[in-house]
C-alpha positions as a Markdown table, in Angstrom:
| # | Residue | x | y | z |
|---|---|---|---|---|
| 1 | Met | 0.0 | 0.0 | 0.0 |
| 2 | Thr | 2.9 | 2.4 | 0.7 |
| 3 | His | 3.9 | 2.0 | -2.9 |
| 4 | Ala | 0.5 | 3.3 | -4.2 |
| 5 | Val | 0.7 | 6.3 | -1.7 |
| 6 | Leu | 4.2 | 7.1 | -2.9 |
| 7 | Glu | 3.1 | 7.0 | -6.5 |
| 8 | Thr | 0.3 | 9.4 | -5.8 |
| 9 | Leu | 2.6 | 11.8 | -3.9 |
| 10 | Gln | 5.2 | 11.5 | -6.7 |
| 11 | Ala | 2.6 | 12.3 | -9.3 |
| 12 | Glu | 1.7 | 15.5 | -7.3 |
| 13 | Ala | 5.3 | 16.5 | -7.1 |
| 14 | Arg | 5.8 | 16.0 | -10.8 |
| 15 | Ala | 2.6 | 18.0 | -11.5 |
| 16 | Arg | 4.3 | 20.8 | -9.6 |
| 17 | Gly | 7.3 | 20.4 | -11.9 |
| 18 | Trp | 9.6 | 19.2 | -9.2 |
| 19 | Thr | 12.5 | 16.8 | -9.4 |
| 20 | Asp | 13.0 | 14.3 | -6.6 |
| 21 | Arg | 15.6 | 16.6 | -5.0 |
| 22 | Gln | 13.2 | 19.5 | -5.0 |
| 23 | Trp | 10.4 | 17.3 | -3.6 |
| 24 | Ala | 12.7 | 16.1 | -0.8 |
| 25 | Asn | 13.7 | 19.7 | 0.0 |
| 26 | Ala | 10.0 | 20.8 | 0.2 |
| 27 | Ala | 9.3 | 17.8 | 2.4 |
| 28 | Glu | 12.4 | 18.6 | 4.6 |
| 29 | Val | 13.8 | 15.1 | 4.2 |
| 30 | Arg | 17.1 | 14.1 | 2.8 |
| 31 | His | 17.2 | 13.3 | -0.9 |
| 32 | Glu | 18.9 | 10.0 | -0.1 |
| 33 | Thr | 15.9 | 9.1 | 2.2 |
| 34 | Leu | 13.5 | 9.8 | -0.6 |
| 35 | Ser | 15.5 | 7.7 | -3.0 |
| 36 | Arg | 15.7 | 4.8 | -0.5 |
| 37 | Val | 11.9 | 5.0 | 0.2 |
| 38 | Lys | 11.1 | 4.9 | -3.6 |
| 39 | Arg | 13.5 | 2.0 | -4.1 |
| 40 | Arg | 12.2 | -0.1 | -1.2 |
| 41 | Gly | 8.5 | 1.0 | -1.6 |
| 42 | Gln | 8.1 | 1.3 | 2.2 |
| 43 | Cys | 8.9 | 3.8 | 4.9 |
| 44 | Asp | 7.8 | 4.9 | 8.4 |
| 45 | Ile | 4.7 | 7.0 | 8.8 |
| 46 | Ala | 6.6 | 10.1 | 9.8 |
| 47 | Thr | 8.6 | 10.1 | 6.5 |
| 48 | Leu | 5.5 | 9.5 | 4.5 |
| 49 | Glu | 3.7 | 12.3 | 6.3 |
| 50 | Ala | 6.7 | 14.6 | 5.6 |
| 51 | Gln | 6.5 | 13.8 | 1.9 |
| 52 | Ala | 2.7 | 14.6 | 1.9 |
| 53 | Lys | 2.7 | 17.7 | 4.0 |
| 54 | Asp | 1.6 | 21.2 | 3.0 |
| 55 | Lys | 4.9 | 22.5 | 1.7 |
| 56 | Ala | 5.6 | 19.3 | -0.3 |
| 57 | Cys | 2.4 | 17.9 | -1.9 |
| 58 | Asp | -0.4 | 19.6 | 0.1 |
| 59 | Arg | -1.9 | 16.2 | 1.0 |
| 60 | Thr | -3.2 | 14.6 | 4.2 |
| 61 | Leu | -2.8 | 11.0 | 4.9 |
| 62 | Arg | -5.7 | 9.1 | 6.6 |
| 63 | Ala | -6.6 | 5.6 | 7.2 |
| 64 | Glu | -9.9 | 4.4 | 5.7 |
| 65 | Pro | -11.6 | 1.0 | 5.9 |
| 66 | Val | -10.9 | -1.3 | 3.0 |
| 67 | Gly | -13.4 | -0.7 | 0.2 |
| 68 | Ala | -14.2 | 2.9 | 1.4 |
| 69 | Ala | -12.6 | 4.3 | -1.8 |
| 70 | Leu | -15.6 | 3.3 | -3.9 |
| 71 | Asp | -19.2 | 3.0 | -2.8 |
| 72 | Val | -20.2 | -0.5 | -3.9 |
| 73 | Asp | -23.5 | -1.6 | -5.4 |
| 74 | Pro | -25.7 | -4.3 | -3.8 |
| 75 | Thr | -24.1 | -7.1 | -5.8 |
| 76 | Gly | -20.7 | -6.2 | -4.4 |
| 77 | Arg | -19.1 | -6.4 | -7.8 |
| 78 | Trp | -19.3 | -2.8 | -9.1 |
| 79 | Pro | -19.0 | 0.7 | -7.8 |
| 80 | Arg | -22.3 | 2.6 | -7.6 |
| 81 | His | -20.7 | 5.4 | -9.5 |
| 82 | Leu | -17.4 | 5.5 | -11.3 |
| 83 | Asp | -16.5 | 8.9 | -12.7 |
| 84 | Arg | -13.1 | 10.0 | -14.0 |
| 85 | Thr | -12.0 | 11.2 | -10.6 |
| 86 | Ala | -12.7 | 7.8 | -9.0 |
| 87 | Glu | -11.3 | 6.0 | -12.0 |
| 88 | Ala | -7.9 | 7.8 | -11.8 |
| 89 | Pro | -6.5 | 5.9 | -8.8 |
| 90 | Leu | -7.5 | 2.6 | -10.5 |
| 91 | Leu | -5.7 | 3.6 | -13.7 |
| 92 | Ala | -2.6 | 4.7 | -11.7 |
| 93 | Leu | -2.5 | 1.4 | -9.9 |
| 94 | Ala | -2.9 | -0.6 | -13.1 |
| 95 | Ala | -0.3 | 1.6 | -15.0 |
| 96 | Ser | 2.2 | 1.2 | -12.1 |
| 97 | Gly | 2.6 | -2.5 | -12.8 |
| 98 | Ser | 2.1 | -3.2 | -9.1 |
| 99 | Gln | 0.8 | -6.7 | -8.3 |
| 100 | Asp | 0.5 | -6.0 | -4.5 |
| 101 | Leu | -2.7 | -7.9 | -3.6 |
| 102 | Ala | -3.5 | -5.6 | -0.7 |
| 103 | Cys | -3.3 | -2.5 | -2.9 |
| 104 | Trp | -5.6 | -4.1 | -5.5 |
| 105 | Cys | -8.1 | -5.3 | -2.8 |
| 106 | Ala | -8.2 | -1.8 | -1.2 |
| 107 | Ala | -8.7 | -0.1 | -4.6 |
| 108 | Gly | -12.2 | -1.4 | -5.3 |
| 109 | Pro | -14.6 | -4.3 | -5.4 |
| 110 | Thr | -12.6 | -7.5 | -6.0 |
| 111 | Phe | -14.6 | -8.6 | -9.1 |
| 112 | Leu | -14.0 | -5.2 | -10.7 |
| 113 | Met | -10.3 | -5.3 | -9.8 |
| 114 | Ala | -9.9 | -9.0 | -10.8 |
| 115 | Gly | -11.3 | -8.3 | -14.3 |
| 116 | Leu | -9.0 | -5.3 | -14.6 |
| 117 | Ala | -6.0 | -7.4 | -13.6 |
| 118 | Phe | -7.0 | -10.2 | -16.0 |
| 119 | Met | -7.4 | -7.7 | -18.8 |
| 120 | Leu | -3.9 | -6.5 | -18.2 |
| 121 | Ser | -2.7 | -10.0 | -18.4 |
| 122 | Thr | -3.9 | -10.1 | -22.0 |
| 123 | Gln | -1.8 | -7.1 | -23.0 |
| 124 | Asp | 1.7 | -7.5 | -24.4 |
| 125 | Asp | 3.2 | -4.6 | -22.3 |
| 126 | Phe | 2.1 | -6.1 | -18.9 |
| 127 | Asp | 3.3 | -9.2 | -17.0 |
| 128 | Arg | 1.0 | -11.8 | -18.3 |
| 129 | Val | 1.6 | -14.5 | -15.7 |
| 130 | Gly | 1.8 | -12.1 | -12.8 |
| 131 | Phe | -1.4 | -10.3 | -13.6 |
| 132 | Ala | -3.3 | -13.5 | -14.4 |
| 133 | Ala | -2.2 | -14.9 | -11.0 |
| 134 | Leu | -3.3 | -11.6 | -9.3 |
| 135 | Ala | -6.7 | -11.7 | -11.0 |
| 136 | Glu | -7.2 | -15.3 | -9.8 |
| 137 | Glu | -6.3 | -14.3 | -6.2 |
| 138 | Leu | -8.8 | -11.4 | -6.3 |
| 139 | His | -11.6 | -13.4 | -7.8 |
| 140 | Pro | -11.0 | -17.1 | -8.4 |
| 141 | Gly | -12.3 | -18.1 | -11.8 |
| 142 | Ile | -12.1 | -14.7 | -13.4 |
| 143 | Gly | -9.9 | -16.2 | -16.1 |
| 144 | Ser | -12.7 | -18.5 | -17.3 |
| 145 | His | -14.3 | -17.5 | -20.6 |
| 146 | Glu | -17.7 | -17.1 | -19.0 |
| 147 | Ala | -16.6 | -15.0 | -16.0 |
| 148 | Phe | -14.4 | -12.7 | -18.1 |
| 149 | Arg | -17.1 | -12.2 | -20.7 |
| 150 | Arg | -19.5 | -11.2 | -17.9 |
| 151 | Trp | -16.9 | -8.7 | -16.6 |
| 152 | Leu | -16.5 | -7.3 | -20.1 |
| 153 | Arg | -20.2 | -6.9 | -20.6 |
| 154 | Glu | -20.9 | -5.3 | -17.3 |
| 155 | Thr | -17.8 | -3.3 | -16.3 |
| 156 | Pro | -17.8 | 0.4 | -16.1 |
| 157 | Leu | -14.1 | 0.3 | -17.2 |
| 158 | Lys | -14.6 | -0.1 | -20.9 |
| 159 | Pro | -11.4 | -1.6 | -22.4 |
| 160 | Cys | -11.6 | 0.5 | -25.6 |
| 161 | Arg | -11.2 | 3.6 | -23.4 |
| 162 | Ile | -9.1 | 2.3 | -20.5 |
| 163 | Leu | -6.3 | 0.5 | -22.4 |
| 164 | Pro | -5.2 | 3.5 | -24.5 |
| 165 | Met | -5.2 | 5.6 | -21.3 |
| 166 | Leu | -3.1 | 3.0 | -19.5 |
| 167 | Arg | -0.6 | 2.9 | -22.4 |
| 168 | Gln | -0.4 | 6.7 | -22.3 |
| 169 | Leu | 0.2 | 6.7 | -18.5 |
| 170 | Arg | 2.9 | 4.1 | -18.9 |
| 171 | Arg | 4.6 | 6.0 | -21.7 |
| 172 | Ala | 4.6 | 9.2 | -19.5 |
| 173 | Ala | 6.1 | 7.3 | -16.6 |
| 174 | Ala | 8.8 | 5.8 | -18.8 |
| 175 | Arg | 9.7 | 9.3 | -20.1 |
| 176 | Gln | 10.1 | 10.5 | -16.4 |
| 177 | Ala | 12.1 | 7.5 | -15.4 |
| 178 | Pro | 15.9 | 8.2 | -15.3 |
| 179 | Ser | 17.8 | 6.4 | -18.0 |
| 180 | Arg | 20.7 | 4.2 | -16.9 |
| 181 | Ile | 24.0 | 5.0 | -18.4 |
| 182 | Ile | 26.5 | 2.2 | -18.2 |
| 183 | Asp | 30.2 | 3.0 | -18.4 |
| 184 | His | 32.2 | 0.2 | -19.8 |
| 185 | Ala | 35.5 | 2.0 | -19.3 |
């Protein structure tokens, strides 16, 4: 879950035009600390709060019950309402490539999330095996022809719209990622 929070905060820092060093300065943490947190994907709550605070990202951290992010319909499979604002964290999670089960469970109803993960497993630019396994953990049987067809028929996340958006998010993230220069001298 820390990984998803860090991604949200980093997106806010990038939206402000900041490098990691500028973000760390605004958060009043050492740049090395921020690098270590990003690499490990975990940190203590004080560091996370510093990265989120007013001067840094103007965000407040709070704990919510699992599933509170989206109001779920009576079937438990779909959100009652999924507008673009509510859709954005789902897209960010999917685009991140994260296969953290807890993050996916917390993001929305498990049938919705399982279908999204399975859909990613069918795409060339995602980890097929990893996302198929994640989908099955979220909702056993989602990989069956019948279950996935049902998901495709009923989902508010229409693949013809979602997949191009995910590709765009991934391209943007790849452009922001520092390139590695290898010196063979």
